C-alpha positions as CSV (number, residue, x, y, z in Angstrom):
1,X,-129.0,-23.0,127.0
2,X,-131.1,-26.0,128.3
3,X,-131.7,-26.6,124.6
4,X,-132.4,-25.2,121.3
5,X,-135.7,-27.2,121.7
6,X,-138.1,-27.1,124.7
7,X,-141.4,-28.9,124.5
8,X,-145.1,-28.0,125.8
9,X,-147.6,-31.0,126.5
10,X,-151.0,-30.5,127.0
11,X,-154.6,-32.3,128.2
12,X,-158.0,-32.2,129.4
13,X,-157.6,-35.2,131.7
14,X,-161.8,-34.6,132.6
15,X,-160.5,-34.0,136.1
16,X,-157.2,-34.2,138.4
17,X,-159.0,-33.9,141.5
18,X,-158.3,-37.3,143.0
19,X,-155.0,-39.0,143.8
20,X,-156.1,-41.7,141.6
21,X,-156.1,-39.4,138.2
22,X,-153.3,-37.6,139.5
23,X,-150.9,-40.3,139.4
24,X,-152.5,-41.6,135.8
25,X,-151.5,-37.9,135.0
26,X,-148.1,-38.1,136.6
27,X,-147.3,-41.7,134.4
28,X,-148.4,-40.0,131.1
29,X,-145.9,-37.1,131.8
30,X,-142.9,-39.6,132.9
31,X,-143.8,-41.4,130.3
32,X,-143.2,-38.8,127.3
33,X,-140.3,-37.9,129.2
34,X,-141.1,-35.0,131.2
35,X,-142.0,-31.6,128.7
36,X,-140.3,-28.3,130.0
37,X,-144.4,-27.3,130.4
38,X,-147.5,-28.4,131.4
39,X,-150.6,-27.1,130.4
40,X,-153.8,-28.8,132.1
41,X,-157.5,-28.1,131.5
42,X,-160.7,-29.1,133.1
43,X,-158.8,-29.7,136.2
44,X,-161.7,-30.2,137.8
45,X,-160.0,-28.5,140.9
46,X,-162.0,-26.3,143.7
47,X,-160.7,-24.7,147.2
48,X,-161.3,-28.1,148.7
49,X,-157.9,-29.2,147.1
50,X,-155.1,-26.9,148.0
51,X,-152.0,-28.9,147.3
52,X,-151.0,-29.6,144.0
53,X,-148.1,-31.2,142.4
54,X,-146.7,-33.5,139.9
55,X,-142.8,-35.0,140.1
56,X,-139.9,-32.8,138.4
57,X,-142.4,-29.7,138.1
58,X,-143.3,-26.5,140.0
59,X,-146.8,-25.3,139.7
60,X,-146.7,-22.1,137.7
61,X,-150.6,-20.8,137.7
62,X,-154.0,-22.4,138.5
63,X,-157.4,-21.0,137.8
64,X,-160.1,-22.9,139.2
65,X,-164.1,-22.6,137.4
66,X,-165.6,-19.3,139.2
67,X,-169.0,-19.6,138.2
68,X,-171.1,-22.6,137.3
69,X,-170.6,-26.1,138.4
70,X,-167.4,-25.3,140.8
71,X,-166.7,-29.5,140.6
72,X,-166.0,-28.9,136.4
73,X,-163.8,-26.5,134.4
74,X,-160.5,-25.4,135.6
75,X,-156.6,-25.1,134.4
76,X,-153.5,-24.8,135.6
77,X,-150.1,-25.0,134.3
78,X,-146.6,-26.0,135.3
79,X,-142.9,-26.0,134.5
80,X,-140.4,-28.5,134.8
81,X,-138.2,-27.6,138.0
82,X,-135.4,-26.5,135.9
83,X,-137.4,-24.8,133.6
84,X,-139.3,-22.5,136.0
85,X,-137.1,-19.7,136.1
86,X,-137.7,-19.6,132.5
87,X,-141.7,-18.9,132.7
88,X,-143.7,-16.6,134.8
89,X,-147.5,-15.7,135.3
90,X,-148.3,-12.5,133.9
91,X,-152.1,-12.5,134.6
92,X,-155.6,-14.3,134.2
93,X,-158.6,-13.6,132.1
94,X,-161.1,-12.0,134.8
95,X,-163.9,-13.6,133.0
96,X,-162.8,-16.9,131.2
97,X,-160.6,-19.5,132.5
98,X,-157.3,-18.3,130.7
99,X,-154.7,-17.9,131.8
100,X,-150.6,-15.5,130.6
101,X,-147.6,-16.3,131.2
102,X,-143.9,-15.3,129.5
103,X,-141.5,-17.6,128.7
104,X,-137.8,-16.3,129.0
105,X,-135.8,-17.1,125.5
106,X,-132.5,-16.7,123.8
107,X,-134.5,-14.7,121.2
108,X,-136.7,-12.4,123.4
109,X,-140.1,-12.6,125.3
110,X,-142.5,-15.3,124.2
111,X,-146.1,-14.8,125.6
112,X,-148.0,-18.0,126.2
113,X,-151.4,-18.6,127.0
114,X,-153.9,-21.6,128.9
115,X,-157.3,-21.5,127.7
116,X,-160.2,-24.0,128.2
117,X,-163.6,-22.8,126.3
118,X,-166.5,-25.0,127.0
119,X,-168.4,-26.2,124.3
120,X,-171.4,-23.2,124.3
121,X,-172.1,-23.2,120.6
122,X,-172.8,-20.0,119.1
123,X,-170.8,-18.0,121.9
124,X,-168.4,-15.9,120.6
125,X,-167.6,-13.4,123.8
126,X,-164.9,-15.2,125.3
127,X,-162.9,-15.4,122.0
128,X,-163.5,-11.4,121.6
129,X,-161.9,-11.3,125.2
130,X,-159.2,-13.5,124.2
131,X,-158.8,-11.0,120.9
132,X,-158.6,-8.0,123.4
133,X,-155.9,-10.2,126.3
134,X,-154.2,-11.0,123.3
135,X,-153.4,-7.4,122.4
136,X,-152.7,-6.3,125.8
137,X,-150.3,-9.0,126.9
138,X,-148.4,-9.9,123.5
139,X,-147.0,-6.2,123.4
140,X,-143.5,-6.3,123.6
141,X,-143.4,-10.0,123.2
142,X,-141.3,-11.5,120.4
143,X,-144.1,-14.5,119.9
144,X,-147.3,-16.1,120.7
145,X,-148.3,-19.3,121.6
146,X,-151.9,-20.4,122.8
147,X,-152.6,-24.3,124.1
148,X,-155.8,-25.5,125.1
149,X,-159.2,-27.3,124.8
150,X,-161.4,-24.2,122.3
151,X,-163.8,-26.9,121.7
152,X,-165.0,-25.0,118.0
153,X,-165.7,-26.6,114.5
154,X,-164.3,-25.2,111.3
155,X,-164.2,-27.7,108.8
156,X,-162.4,-25.9,106.7
157,X,-159.9,-24.7,108.7
158,X,-159.6,-27.4,111.3
159,X,-160.9,-29.8,109.2
160,X,-161.3,-32.7,111.7
161,X,-164.6,-30.8,112.6
162,X,-168.5,-31.4,113.2
163,X,-169.2,-28.8,110.1
164,X,-169.0,-25.1,111.4
165,X,-170.0,-23.3,113.6
166,X,-170.0,-18.8,114.5
167,X,-167.2,-19.5,117.2
168,X,-165.4,-21.6,115.1
169,X,-165.7,-19.0,112.1
170,X,-164.8,-16.2,114.8
171,X,-161.6,-17.9,116.2
172,X,-160.3,-18.3,112.5
173,X,-160.7,-14.8,111.9
174,X,-158.7,-13.8,115.1
175,X,-155.9,-16.0,114.4
176,X,-155.6,-14.7,110.5
177,X,-155.8,-10.9,112.0
178,X,-152.8,-11.6,114.7
179,X,-151.2,-13.7,112.3
180,X,-151.6,-17.5,114.3
181,X,-151.2,-20.0,113.0
182,X,-152.9,-23.9,113.9
183,X,-150.4,-26.7,114.3
184,X,-152.7,-29.8,115.0
185,X,-153.3,-31.8,112.1
186,X,-155.0,-34.7,113.7
187,X,-158.4,-35.4,115.7
188,X,-157.4,-34.6,120.0
189,X,-161.2,-35.8,121.2
190,X,-162.9,-39.2,119.3
191,X,-163.4,-37.6,115.3
192,X,-162.8,-34.5,116.2
193,X,-159.9,-31.8,116.5
194,X,-160.9,-29.6,120.0
195,X,-157.3,-29.3,121.7
196,X,-155.3,-26.7,119.4
197,X,-151.5,-25.3,119.6
198,X,-151.7,-21.6,118.1
199,X,-148.3,-19.5,117.2
200,X,-147.0,-17.1,115.4
201,X,-143.7,-18.1,115.9
202,X,-142.4,-18.3,111.6
203,X,-141.0,-21.9,112.1
204,X,-140.1,-24.8,114.2
205,X,-143.1,-25.9,115.9
206,X,-143.9,-29.3,115.8
207,X,-147.1,-31.0,116.9
208,X,-148.1,-35.0,117.9
209,X,-150.9,-36.6,119.3
210,X,-150.4,-38.3,122.4
211,X,-153.0,-40.9,123.6
212,X,-154.2,-39.7,127.3
213,X,-154.7,-41.3,130.0
214,X,-156.7,-45.1,130.7
215,X,-160.3,-43.0,131.8
216,X,-159.4,-39.8,129.4
217,X,-161.9,-39.5,126.2
218,X,-159.4,-36.3,125.0
219,X,-155.8,-37.5,123.7
220,X,-152.9,-35.3,124.3
221,X,-150.9,-32.7,122.3
222,X,-147.1,-32.7,122.2
223,X,-145.7,-29.7,121.0
224,X,-142.0,-29.0,119.9
225,X,-140.6,-25.4,120.1
226,X,-137.3,-25.2,118.5
227,X,-136.5,-21.9,120.5
228,X,-133.6,-22.1,122.8
229,X,-133.6,-20.4,126.7
230,X,-131.0,-19.6,129.1
231,X,-129.3,-21.9,131.0
232,X,-130.5,-22.0,134.1
233,X,-129.5,-23.4,138.2
234,X,-131.7,-26.0,139.2
235,X,-134.7,-24.9,141.4
236,X,-135.8,-27.0,144.5
237,X,-139.2,-28.1,144.0
238,X,-141.9,-26.2,145.8
239,X,-144.9,-27.0,147.9
240,X,-147.5,-25.1,147.6
241,X,-150.1,-24.8,150.2
């Protein structure tokens, strides 16, 4: 196998729509030694930005904002070139900024979700839709991992919260129902923990908060997953038009 540990990095950079922002993000990725998977929320990309690549990475999925301000929101997932054959994009939420992927691991298929939930206080419908999608996509998988910026507050569950909110209570309930543990222990935006890693791996996930790029107000989360993946031959970097 490539390794008995692979890494997943998530950051909300509040835009990678300019060459300068992409260069900052690219430099950060190189600094943290090129994790196997990159999840980006709030890409701020529109149809005008057709090509999007990072050094040594293949784009796996991209979902731009469909309603509201088109120059905000949006998510994208990338895999390191030598990891790209181990992950496949299997679907997007028809409503929300949420994408679903399968990672082919030696232990079996692992479901990976990338999710950006806007800070809409009291809104729980997107969390209920998440649960329905989770039920559908997690069939025949051995484990689940969810990364992203969920923008929920729940002082008892997340500790670094501004009180508790209906959406925070709802997400905790969904996680309890599905055996998902929250692994990030430190704030990711100012004093608050908004960027989460949820999984039902029995063990073997470690998370650390990584300072974001110069212009970010979010920090990133780097998760190390103690699961081996099949060895693959190096793949040629792809460019998307």
